[in-house]
C-alpha positions as CSV (number, residue, x, y, z in Angstrom):
1,M,-47.4,178.1,147.3
2,T,-49.1,174.7,146.7
3,T,-49.4,172.2,149.6
4,L,-47.9,168.8,148.9
5,P,-46.9,166.0,151.3
6,P,-43.4,166.5,153.0
7,L,-40.6,165.0,151.0
8,R,-39.9,162.3,153.5
9,E,-43.5,161.1,153.1
10,V,-43.2,161.1,149.4
11,I,-40.0,159.1,149.5
12,A,-41.8,156.6,151.8
13,K,-44.9,156.4,149.6
14,Y,-42.9,155.6,146.5
15,G,-40.3,153.5,148.2
16,L,-37.4,155.6,147.0
17,S,-33.9,155.0,148.1
18,A,-30.9,156.9,146.5
19,K,-29.2,154.7,143.9
20,K,-25.5,155.0,143.8
21,T,-25.4,153.8,140.2
22,L,-27.4,157.0,139.3
23,G,-25.2,159.3,141.5
24,Q,-28.3,160.1,143.6
25,N,-28.2,162.1,146.9
26,F,-31.5,163.6,147.9
27,I,-31.9,167.0,149.6
28,L,-34.9,167.2,152.0
29,D,-34.1,170.6,153.7
30,T,-36.8,172.9,152.3
31,N,-34.8,176.1,153.3
32,L,-31.8,174.9,151.3
33,L,-33.9,173.9,148.4
34,D,-35.5,177.4,148.4
35,K,-32.1,179.0,148.6
36,I,-31.0,177.2,145.5
37,A,-34.0,178.2,143.4
38,R,-34.1,181.8,144.9
39,S,-30.3,182.4,144.2
40,S,-30.9,181.5,140.6
41,K,-34.0,183.7,140.2
42,Q,-32.3,186.6,141.8
43,R,-29.4,186.6,139.4
44,D,-31.4,185.6,136.3
45,P,-35.2,186.1,136.6
46,E,-36.1,186.1,132.9
47,P,-36.3,182.3,132.4
48,F,-38.6,182.1,135.4
49,E,-40.9,184.8,134.1
50,N,-40.8,184.5,130.4
51,G,-38.7,181.5,129.3
52,T,-38.0,177.9,130.5
53,V,-36.2,176.5,133.5
54,I,-34.7,173.0,133.1
55,E,-33.8,170.6,135.9
56,V,-31.8,167.4,135.6
57,G,-32.3,164.5,138.0
58,P,-35.2,165.9,140.1
59,G,-35.4,162.6,142.1
60,P,-38.1,163.1,144.8
61,G,-38.8,166.6,143.5
62,G,-37.4,168.9,146.2
63,V,-35.6,171.3,143.8
64,T,-38.6,170.9,141.4
65,R,-41.0,172.2,144.1
66,A,-38.7,175.0,145.1
67,I,-38.3,176.2,141.4
68,L,-42.1,176.2,141.0
69,D,-42.7,177.9,144.3
70,N,-40.3,180.6,143.2
71,G,-42.6,181.4,140.3
72,A,-41.2,179.4,137.2
73,K,-43.9,179.5,134.7
74,H,-42.4,176.7,132.6
75,L,-40.3,174.0,134.1
76,T,-39.0,170.9,132.3
77,V,-37.4,168.1,134.3
78,I,-35.4,165.3,132.9
79,E,-35.5,162.1,135.0
80,K,-33.9,158.8,134.1
81,D,-35.2,156.9,137.2
82,E,-38.7,155.6,136.4
83,R,-39.4,155.2,140.1
84,C,-39.6,159.0,140.3
85,L,-42.2,159.5,137.6
86,G,-45.3,159.0,139.8
87,L,-44.3,161.6,142.3
88,L,-43.3,164.0,139.6
89,N,-46.7,163.6,138.0
90,D,-48.2,164.5,141.4
91,I,-46.2,167.7,141.4
92,S,-47.3,168.4,137.8
93,A,-50.9,168.0,138.9
94,A,-50.4,170.4,141.8
95,Y,-49.0,173.1,139.4
96,P,-51.2,172.8,136.4
97,D,-49.6,173.5,133.0
98,R,-46.3,174.5,134.5
99,L,-44.3,171.3,134.7
100,T,-43.2,169.0,131.9
101,V,-41.6,165.6,132.8
102,L,-39.2,163.8,130.4
103,N,-38.3,160.3,131.2
104,A,-34.8,160.2,129.6
105,D,-31.1,160.1,130.2
106,A,-30.0,163.8,130.2
107,L,-26.8,162.9,128.4
108,T,-28.9,162.0,125.3
109,V,-31.3,165.1,125.6
110,D,-30.7,168.3,123.5
111,A,-31.4,170.7,126.4
112,Q,-31.1,173.8,124.1
113,A,-34.2,172.6,122.3
114,L,-36.5,172.3,125.4
115,G,-39.2,174.9,125.8
116,G,-38.8,178.5,124.8
117,A,-35.9,180.9,125.4
118,P,-34.4,182.2,127.5
119,R,-33.4,178.9,129.1
120,S,-31.7,178.4,132.5
121,I,-30.7,175.0,134.1
122,I,-31.0,174.5,137.8
123,S,-29.9,171.2,139.2
124,N,-28.4,169.1,141.9
125,L,-26.4,167.2,139.4
126,P,-25.7,163.5,139.7
127,Y,-22.1,163.2,140.9
128,N,-21.2,160.6,138.4
129,V,-22.1,162.6,135.3
130,G,-22.1,166.2,136.5
131,T,-18.9,167.4,134.7
132,L,-19.8,165.5,131.6
133,L,-23.2,167.2,131.4
134,L,-21.7,170.6,132.0
135,T,-19.1,170.3,129.3
136,G,-21.8,169.2,126.8
137,W,-24.0,172.2,127.7
138,L,-21.0,174.5,127.3
139,Q,-20.6,173.5,123.7
140,R,-23.7,175.6,123.2
141,A,-23.4,178.0,126.1
142,D,-24.9,180.8,123.9
143,A,-28.3,178.8,124.0
144,F,-28.6,179.3,127.7
145,S,-29.3,182.3,130.0
146,S,-27.6,180.8,133.0
147,F,-26.7,177.6,135.0
148,T,-27.2,177.1,138.7
149,L,-25.6,173.7,139.5
150,M,-24.5,171.7,142.5
151,F,-21.2,169.8,142.2
152,Q,-18.7,168.2,144.5
153,K,-16.9,171.2,146.1
154,E,-13.6,170.2,144.5
155,V,-15.2,170.4,141.0
156,A,-16.8,173.7,141.8
157,E,-13.3,175.0,142.8
158,R,-11.9,173.8,139.5
159,L,-14.6,175.7,137.6
160,A,-13.6,179.0,139.4
161,A,-9.9,178.4,139.7
162,K,-7.4,181.0,138.6
163,P,-3.9,180.6,137.2
164,R,-1.1,179.5,139.5
165,S,-3.6,177.6,141.8
166,P,-3.6,173.8,142.0
167,D,-7.2,173.6,140.8
168,Y,-6.6,175.5,137.6
169,G,-6.8,173.3,134.5
170,R,-8.7,172.5,131.3
171,L,-12.1,172.7,132.9
172,S,-11.4,176.1,134.5
173,I,-10.3,177.4,131.1
174,L,-13.2,176.1,129.1
175,T,-15.8,177.2,131.7
176,Q,-14.4,180.7,132.3
177,W,-13.7,181.3,128.6
178,L,-17.4,180.9,128.0
179,C,-19.0,182.0,131.4
180,E,-18.6,184.1,134.4
181,V,-18.3,181.8,137.4
182,E,-19.6,182.4,140.9
183,I,-19.5,179.9,143.8
184,L,-22.6,180.7,145.8
185,F,-22.4,178.6,148.8
186,T,-21.2,175.2,150.1
187,V,-23.5,172.4,151.2
188,P,-22.3,170.0,153.9
189,P,-22.8,166.2,153.6
190,A,-25.4,166.2,156.4
191,C,-27.9,168.1,154.1
192,F,-28.2,165.0,151.9
193,T,-29.9,161.6,152.2
194,P,-27.8,159.5,152.2
195,P,-24.9,161.8,153.2
196,P,-22.1,161.7,150.6
197,K,-18.4,161.6,151.7
198,V,-17.7,165.0,150.3
199,T,-18.8,168.6,150.7
200,S,-20.8,170.1,147.8
201,A,-21.1,173.6,146.4
202,V,-23.7,175.5,144.3
203,V,-22.2,177.4,141.4
204,F,-23.8,180.1,139.2
205,L,-22.6,180.2,135.6
206,K,-23.6,183.2,133.4
207,P,-22.7,182.7,129.7
208,R,-20.7,185.6,128.3
209,P,-22.2,187.7,125.4
210,R,-19.1,186.4,123.6
211,P,-16.1,184.2,124.6
212,L,-13.4,185.9,126.8
213,A,-11.1,185.9,123.8
214,P,-11.4,184.8,120.1
215,A,-10.5,181.1,119.6
216,R,-11.9,178.0,117.9
217,L,-13.2,175.6,120.5
218,D,-11.6,172.5,119.1
219,L,-8.2,174.2,118.8
220,L,-8.5,175.6,122.3
221,E,-9.2,172.2,123.6
222,K,-6.3,170.7,121.6
223,V,-3.8,173.1,123.0
224,T,-5.0,172.9,126.6
225,A,-5.0,169.2,126.4
226,A,-1.4,169.1,125.3
227,A,-0.3,171.6,128.0
228,F,-2.1,170.1,130.9
229,N,-1.6,166.5,130.1
230,Q,2.0,167.2,131.1
231,R,1.3,170.1,133.4
232,R,4.6,169.7,135.3
233,K,6.6,170.1,132.1
234,M,7.6,173.4,130.6
235,L,5.5,174.5,127.6
236,R,8.4,174.2,125.2
237,S,8.2,170.4,125.9
238,S,4.5,169.8,126.5
239,L,3.3,171.8,123.4
240,K,5.5,169.9,120.9
241,S,2.7,167.5,120.2
242,V,0.5,170.2,118.7
243,G,3.0,172.4,116.8
244,D,6.1,174.6,117.1
245,A,6.2,175.2,120.9
246,E,8.5,178.3,120.6
247,K,6.1,179.9,118.1
248,L,3.1,179.1,120.2
249,C,4.6,180.6,123.2
250,A,5.7,183.7,121.3
251,A,2.2,184.2,119.9
252,A,0.8,184.1,123.5
253,N,3.6,186.3,124.8
254,V,4.6,183.8,127.4
255,P,8.0,182.3,128.1
256,P,8.6,178.7,126.8
257,T,9.9,177.8,130.3
258,A,6.4,178.5,131.8
259,R,4.1,175.7,132.8
260,A,0.5,175.2,131.9
261,E,-0.9,176.2,135.3
262,E,0.8,179.6,135.0
263,I,-0.9,180.7,131.8
264,G,-4.1,182.7,131.5
265,I,-7.0,181.9,129.3
266,E,-6.3,184.7,126.8
267,S,-2.8,183.3,126.2
268,F,-4.2,179.8,125.4
269,C,-6.6,181.5,123.0
270,A,-3.7,183.2,121.3
271,M,-2.1,179.8,120.8
272,A,-5.3,178.4,119.4
273,R,-5.6,181.3,116.9
274,L,-2.0,180.6,115.7
275,L,-2.9,177.0,115.1
276,E,-5.9,178.1,113.1
277,N,-3.9,180.5,111.0
278,Q,-1.3,177.9,110.3
279,S,-3.9,175.4,109.1
280,C,-5.5,178.0,106.7
281,P,-4.3,178.0,103.1
282,S,-2.3,181.1,102.2
């Protein structure tokens, strides 16, 4: 383990303060930082040993250090905030040839092209773009070995939610269609500087070898959008905007009087397949 100044000293040296506009909340607890990196490595060691670990929004570098201390041979960090580049370069010097620093907006970076496979992403995601980043990565979930990500607890619960629960929705379906989801642990506000107003949670996502059921992504998104945009209505009403609601429900073997939150992922996939078949020339 390489000796670097404590994170509080680094923050003071570089005059860092968390910017609300960047969704920043720093973690300084080294035990928690180690737990995040260690949890990822225990479940998916290959990117640490023979691939690439990617981190978004490293800030003062707490998670960055923990990932390197847990043995990552190749770590690429994406940091938009230029104030953090000096301290990240200090970390790079302390871990020669193991850390690559990209000064960029993660929303514009093609993460699947970074480093060599297998690739995992470990990140305390900025609150303001966390869900947007995840949905972008899920478009190519097959390009990643795993994701270990911190979200607001309510977002984490949506990722893992099951049918007939209030948190179940489009994000639940997209995520679980493509990945196995495990909420690892929660993180109270006091662990952050400055403390946010909400509790956070670390989630481990393992992309499936193949999606949970056959479906075209764009059509699955289309049918779930129609169903959940009017989630209190029966499917025979909410699905009218995408096709014959009665036929869609029949294809999924669900009653037209059901509501979106009652329907499992496989059933929505069956509806998407019907839409695809109907659009194909005979």
